[in-house]
C-alpha distance (Angstrom), angle and dihedral (degrees) to the residues before:
residue distance angle dihedral
M1 . . .
H2 3.83 . .
K3 3.88 119.9 .
I4 3.75 123.0 -154.3
S5 3.86 112.1 -128.2
R6 3.79 113.5 -166.8
T7 3.82 127.4 161.9
F8 3.81 124.6 -144.2
A9 3.80 89.6 -118.1
V10 3.82 92.1 55.1
A11 3.78 90.3 49.4
L12 3.78 91.3 50.9
T13 3.84 91.4 49.3
F14 3.81 89.4 53.0
A15 3.80 94.5 46.2
M16 3.79 89.9 50.5
S17 3.80 92.4 52.8
L18 3.77 94.7 52.0
T19 3.79 109.1 34.1
I20 3.75 123.8 94.9
P21 3.86 124.0 -124.1
V22 3.64 117.1 -130.6
T23 3.86 94.2 -143.9
G24 3.82 122.5 73.6
W25 3.83 97.4 44.7
S26 3.70 117.4 130.1
Q27 3.81 121.7 -123.3
E28 3.72 91.6 -117.4
I29 3.75 96.8 70.7
E30 3.74 93.7 50.5
Q31 3.77 114.8 111.5
S32 3.77 119.6 -117.7
F33 3.77 120.8 -124.4
P34 2.95 144.1 -96.2
I35 3.90 94.1 57.8
T36 3.78 122.3 -169.1
I37 3.78 120.7 -158.2
E38 3.69 123.7 -168.0
H39 3.95 118.4 -146.4
A40 3.73 145.4 151.3
F41 3.77 92.6 -66.6
G42 3.79 98.6 44.4
T43 3.78 125.3 -92.3
T44 3.86 136.1 -30.2
T45 3.69 124.1 -158.6
I46 3.72 121.6 -155.6
K47 3.79 109.2 -160.7
Q48 3.90 100.1 -163.8
K49 3.75 139.8 9.8
P50 3.79 105.4 -70.6
R51 3.79 116.3 -122.3
R52 3.85 100.0 179.4
V53 3.77 109.9 51.1
A54 3.76 125.0 -171.6
T55 3.76 128.1 -178.5
V56 3.77 137.2 -163.0
A57 3.86 136.1 -161.6
W58 3.81 122.1 12.9
A59 3.74 127.4 -7.3
N60 3.73 99.1 -32.8
H61 3.81 88.0 124.8
E62 3.76 90.5 64.5
V63 3.78 90.9 73.5
P64 3.80 97.7 61.8
L65 3.84 89.6 38.4
A66 3.77 91.5 53.5
L67 3.75 88.2 48.6
G68 3.76 92.4 51.6
I69 3.86 99.7 -99.8
V70 3.75 120.4 122.4
P71 3.83 109.7 -148.6
V72 3.69 120.9 -131.0
G73 3.81 87.8 -130.7
F74 3.77 143.0 -4.1
A75 3.78 141.0 170.1
A76 3.85 116.4 -72.8
A77 3.72 115.4 -119.1
A78 3.81 110.4 -99.3
F79 3.78 99.4 177.4
G80 3.79 129.6 48.3
D81 3.75 93.3 9.6
D82 3.76 100.6 138.9
D83 3.74 100.0 179.8
N84 3.86 95.0 40.3
D85 3.82 93.1 -127.0
G86 3.91 92.0 125.6
L87 3.79 91.0 -112.4
L88 3.78 131.2 103.8
P89 3.77 114.7 -138.0
W90 3.84 95.6 -108.9
V91 3.75 89.6 53.3
S92 3.86 93.7 48.0
A93 3.80 87.3 49.3
R94 3.77 91.0 52.2
L95 3.79 94.0 46.5
E96 3.87 88.7 51.2
E97 3.77 92.1 49.4
L98 3.91 89.7 52.7
G99 3.84 89.4 46.4
A100 3.81 89.7 -122.8
D101 3.80 133.6 140.3
P102 3.80 118.7 -130.9
P103 3.78 111.2 -85.5
A104 3.83 126.8 -141.8
L105 3.76 107.9 -42.9
F106 3.80 115.2 -149.9
D107 3.71 119.3 -137.9
E108 3.89 105.2 -138.8
G109 3.83 97.6 170.3
D110 3.76 91.3 116.1
G111 3.90 94.1 29.8
I112 3.85 133.0 -75.8
D113 3.90 113.6 -19.6
F114 3.78 96.3 -136.6
E115 3.77 93.2 -179.3
A116 3.77 92.1 54.2
V117 3.89 91.4 47.4
A118 3.88 89.2 49.5
A119 3.75 91.3 49.3
T120 3.91 90.0 61.7
Q121 3.89 89.4 60.1
P122 3.72 94.1 -141.0
D123 3.83 124.2 -167.9
V124 3.93 89.4 -149.6
I125 3.81 136.5 10.8
L126 3.88 117.5 -143.4
A127 3.80 117.3 -148.8
A128 3.75 105.9 145.2
Y129 3.88 90.5 135.5
S130 3.83 103.8 44.0
G131 3.71 147.4 104.2
L132 3.87 95.6 -120.4
S133 3.81 116.0 167.4
Q134 3.70 120.1 -147.5
A135 3.81 89.9 -103.6
D136 3.91 89.7 51.2
Y137 3.82 89.4 50.2
D138 3.81 93.1 45.6
T139 3.89 92.2 51.1
L140 3.81 95.0 44.9
S141 3.78 90.0 50.2
L142 3.82 89.6 61.6
I143 3.78 84.0 62.7
A144 3.81 103.8 43.6
P145 3.80 140.5 -36.5
V146 3.77 109.5 -59.5
V147 3.86 124.6 -141.8
A148 3.85 101.7 -155.0
Y149 3.84 134.0 -178.8
P150 3.81 118.2 -72.5
E151 3.86 100.4 -126.6
S152 3.70 124.3 -19.7
P153 3.83 131.4 20.8
W154 3.74 117.2 -97.0
S155 3.82 94.3 3.2
T156 3.83 102.0 100.0
D157 3.80 108.5 118.5
W158 3.81 122.3 -140.6
R159 3.76 92.8 -97.5
E160 3.83 92.7 52.1
M161 3.80 90.3 45.1
I162 3.81 90.4 55.4
R163 3.77 95.7 43.9
I164 3.82 96.8 46.9
N165 3.77 97.3 41.2
S166 3.92 94.8 42.3
T167 3.92 86.8 50.0
G168 3.81 87.6 53.1
L169 3.83 88.4 54.7
G170 3.76 93.4 48.1
M171 3.82 88.1 -111.7
K172 3.79 102.7 109.3
A173 3.79 94.3 137.5
E174 3.75 92.9 48.9
G175 3.79 88.3 50.7
E176 3.79 90.4 54.7
V177 3.80 91.6 52.7
L178 3.82 89.0 51.1
I179 3.85 89.3 51.3
E180 3.76 91.8 50.6
R181 3.82 92.9 48.6
L182 3.78 91.6 52.3
E183 3.77 92.6 45.4
A184 3.79 90.3 53.6
R185 3.84 91.8 48.7
I186 3.83 90.2 50.4
A187 3.76 94.2 47.7
D188 3.85 91.8 49.8
T189 3.80 91.4 50.7
V190 3.82 96.4 44.8
A191 3.84 90.5 49.0
Q192 3.75 88.3 66.1
H193 3.77 93.1 57.3
P194 3.90 109.5 55.8
A195 3.80 92.2 167.1
L196 3.84 88.9 76.8
E197 3.80 93.3 65.1
D198 3.79 112.5 125.2
K199 3.78 94.6 -17.3
S200 3.84 117.8 145.8
A201 3.82 120.6 -127.5
M202 3.72 131.3 -171.0
F203 3.85 122.5 -162.7
I204 3.80 117.1 -146.9
T205 3.73 116.3 -154.6
H206 3.81 99.1 -172.9
L207 3.81 140.2 13.0
D208 3.69 121.2 160.4
P209 3.83 106.7 -142.3
T210 3.80 90.7 -156.1
N211 3.73 92.7 50.4
L212 3.82 116.8 27.8
S213 3.73 96.5 178.1
I214 3.78 97.5 112.0
M215 3.79 132.3 40.4
R216 3.76 119.0 -156.0
F217 3.80 118.7 -162.3
Y218 3.83 142.8 172.0
T219 3.74 111.9 -106.7
A220 3.83 128.0 -135.2
N221 3.84 87.8 -89.8
D222 3.82 92.2 63.9
T223 3.81 120.7 102.8
R224 3.79 91.6 -130.5
V225 3.78 91.0 57.6
K226 3.78 93.7 43.9
F227 3.81 87.3 55.3
F228 3.75 89.9 65.0
E229 3.81 88.4 69.7
D230 3.74 90.5 56.1
L231 3.74 87.7 54.7
G232 3.85 94.5 55.4
M233 3.83 93.6 -99.1
H234 3.78 134.2 102.5
S235 3.74 145.0 -144.5
P236 3.85 113.2 -95.9
E237 3.85 118.7 -114.5
S238 3.81 88.2 -115.7
V239 3.84 90.9 63.0
E240 3.82 91.8 41.7
Q241 3.84 89.1 54.4
A242 3.80 91.9 47.1
T243 3.80 93.9 51.4
G244 3.76 116.9 106.0
G245 3.84 122.7 -155.2
G246 3.68 112.3 -82.9
Q247 3.76 93.6 -1.2
F248 3.91 120.2 128.8
S249 3.82 93.0 -171.4
G250 3.84 141.3 31.3
E251 3.69 140.4 175.1
V252 3.87 138.2 -146.6
S253 3.70 137.5 -171.9
I254 3.79 112.1 -95.3
E255 3.85 85.3 -124.6
Q256 3.83 87.1 73.5
I257 3.76 93.1 55.5
D258 3.86 91.0 116.1
A259 3.75 88.4 70.5
F260 3.73 90.6 69.4
N261 3.84 97.0 55.7
D262 3.73 88.6 114.5
V263 3.87 90.2 72.7
D264 3.78 115.7 108.7
I265 3.77 97.6 -174.8
F266 3.72 132.0 31.9
V267 3.87 114.3 -152.0
T268 3.88 120.1 -175.4
Y269 3.79 145.1 136.8
G270 3.79 123.4 -94.1
N271 3.65 135.8 49.9
E272 3.90 140.9 -108.6
Q273 3.89 89.0 -45.4
L274 3.83 83.4 72.5
L275 3.73 102.0 31.5
D276 3.83 95.0 53.9
P277 3.79 94.2 57.9
L278 3.78 89.8 46.3
K279 3.85 90.8 56.5
A280 3.85 92.1 45.4
N281 3.86 97.4 45.4
P282 3.77 109.5 96.4
L283 3.80 93.4 -137.1
T284 3.79 104.0 38.8
S285 3.75 89.9 42.8
R286 3.85 88.4 65.9
M287 3.73 91.0 60.8
R288 3.74 105.9 113.3
A289 3.84 95.9 -135.3
I290 3.86 90.8 51.5
A291 3.72 95.5 44.0
N292 3.80 90.1 54.3
G293 3.79 94.8 44.9
S294 3.85 90.4 -117.8
V295 3.80 92.6 146.5
V296 3.72 130.8 129.4
M297 3.82 113.4 -157.1
L298 3.85 109.0 -163.0
G299 3.82 98.4 -174.5
R300 3.83 119.5 -144.7
G301 3.85 102.7 -78.4
P302 3.81 132.9 86.9
A303 3.67 93.6 -57.9
A304 3.83 90.9 63.2
T305 3.79 89.2 48.7
A306 3.78 94.0 49.0
A307 3.86 91.2 56.2
N308 3.78 82.5 80.0
P309 3.84 95.6 74.5
T310 3.77 116.0 -127.6
P311 3.87 132.1 167.7
L312 3.85 94.1 -93.5
S313 3.83 101.7 25.7
I314 3.79 96.3 58.9
A315 3.78 96.0 72.4
W316 3.74 91.1 40.1
V317 3.84 96.1 58.1
L318 3.77 103.8 20.6
D319 3.85 104.1 96.5
D320 3.83 94.2 46.5
Y321 3.87 96.3 39.0
V322 3.75 91.8 51.1
A323 3.83 92.6 46.7
M324 3.83 91.4 51.0
L325 3.81 91.9 49.5
A326 3.87 91.6 47.5
E327 3.76 91.5 52.4
A328 3.85 90.7 50.8
A329 3.85 87.5 47.2
R330 3.75 93.2 54.9
K331 3.79 88.0 54.4
S332 3.76 92.2 53.7
E333 3.82 91.2 62.3
């Protein structure tokens, strides 16, 4: 197993190199208001440039932060938060760079805390990457205009998240610059690891080492899987065929494991406590990626969280994640 080691200082350096300052932009590139955004629940009109920005669900707050805006509130981190302060390390780094204290953190353990969101008195609520239900959207819309996902829940990739949320901020051009900088950073890193070229990867979301009867995985619709394409890889045909419309995850009986023999690299959470049973099991041990040792174990900390690419986490995890994938790719040859 390979562990990702990343200091706070390095995270801060990465954040500084990729975030976009608010000052220095000409008036010509500012969006005019009102702005109308189409999404899965219809359309949202934002009448004037929002000053108080709230976000719900996962990572939407990273877009305004990357663009120099501190939201009045956003969801507390519920996964990968090693110090239990509600902030992931790349978010803490950006807040420190902006000289800002953490704003209100919404506890979404039991769903969206509508009262807490309303208490921040937002002008707009960003949720381009989320799993909002119609009821969630309707309730949030009573508080402020809501920028929702374009098609399916939890399937908005990092580029779309930036484009949609930055548009809702009236900062569409700044969002495009952020995307270009991240794409350049990704391309430079991937170019150093030719072993990744055209390899297939499958991302397993859950395997119970005490009962390996069911394998749950992220489908081709999921942002973690889409990120493989940014890294020069692709989703195997077996995963494509097992992907249902609008679904970001799926599951199969472990007895069907042979169907996934086109997988070069196996990526999952956990550590040796999961890997050892996979190697010992008479069915899973036949999976080509496991037999070759082409496995990336992400643990359960920030590194595992960052494998789901977001505007600030990409730079934080990129070098280590790509190196781990490249080592697994070499074992698959």
